[in-house]
C-alpha positions as MATLAB code, in Angstrom:
seq = 'MRLNELNMGESGIIKKIHAKEPLKSKLLSMGFARGERVKVLKHTLAKNTFDVDVNGINIALREEEAREIEVEKDN';
ca = [
       6.411  -11.335    2.979;
       9.819  -12.874    2.414;
      10.885  -15.314   -0.296;
      11.490  -18.057    2.277;
       7.770  -17.908    3.178;
       6.607  -18.959   -0.296;
       5.713  -22.591   -0.916;
       6.616  -24.732   -3.922;
       4.990  -23.445   -7.096;
       4.245  -20.001   -5.657;
       5.700  -16.841   -7.124;
       6.007  -13.189   -6.278;
       7.406   -9.857   -7.371;
      10.591   -8.705   -5.664;
       9.947   -5.543   -3.646;
      13.241   -5.064   -1.791;
      16.553   -6.732   -0.978;
      17.261   -6.347    2.744;
      20.688   -8.023    2.682;
      23.895   -6.199    3.523;
      27.004   -6.241    1.356;
      28.479   -8.447   -0.059;
      25.328  -10.634   -0.182;
      23.238   -7.811   -1.666;
      25.635   -7.411   -4.608;
      25.707  -11.181   -5.113;
      21.895  -11.371   -5.253;
      21.669   -8.391   -7.613;
      24.264   -9.933   -9.937;
      22.174  -13.136  -10.098;
      19.094  -11.193  -11.227;
      17.288  -10.588   -7.935;
      16.217   -7.005   -8.603;
      13.157   -4.997   -7.629;
      10.238   -5.695   -9.965;
      11.446   -9.121  -11.104;
       9.211  -12.175  -10.731;
      10.641  -15.050   -8.725;
       9.097  -18.527   -8.488;
       9.882  -21.238   -5.945;
      10.463  -24.438   -7.910;
      11.177  -26.636   -4.884;
      12.556  -26.547   -1.377;
      13.687  -29.043    1.221;
      11.164  -30.262    3.778;
      12.674  -28.055    6.475;
      12.926  -25.151    3.979;
      16.699  -24.994    4.481;
      17.357  -24.536    0.768;
      15.242  -23.202   -2.086;
      15.466  -23.745   -5.837;
      13.986  -20.675   -7.497;
      13.527  -19.307  -11.001;
      14.321  -15.669  -11.658;
      14.537  -14.399  -15.261;
      14.450  -17.987  -16.531;
      17.504  -18.959  -14.491;
      17.362  -21.647  -11.805;
      19.198  -20.586   -8.655;
      19.671  -22.373   -5.337;
      19.454  -20.227   -2.206;
      19.954  -20.982    1.458;
      17.108  -20.070    3.798;
      19.073  -17.178    5.305;
      19.570  -15.723    1.798;
      15.919  -16.171    0.792;
      14.865  -14.456    4.028;
      16.581  -11.239    2.860;
      14.361  -10.912   -0.233;
      11.006   -9.185    0.271;
       8.310  -10.223   -2.225;
       4.683   -9.481   -2.949;
       2.996  -12.827   -3.548;
       1.167  -13.326   -6.855;
      -2.505  -14.209   -6.569;
];
């Protein structure tokens, strides 16, 4: 599943970054690395933007960026 498929309050473990450069480097530099837990804090109604927490840092992502991050949803 992709990060953009999670709902508010849900979290998951990052499995893979599918983005191409330079977006992949940007995401990695912000802490989006394999094995890290990411939690969706909130998103717009249309899920155009996401506020997420990764490593205790709040980051805003566009839907097209969140779509590039593969996660395994926490139960």
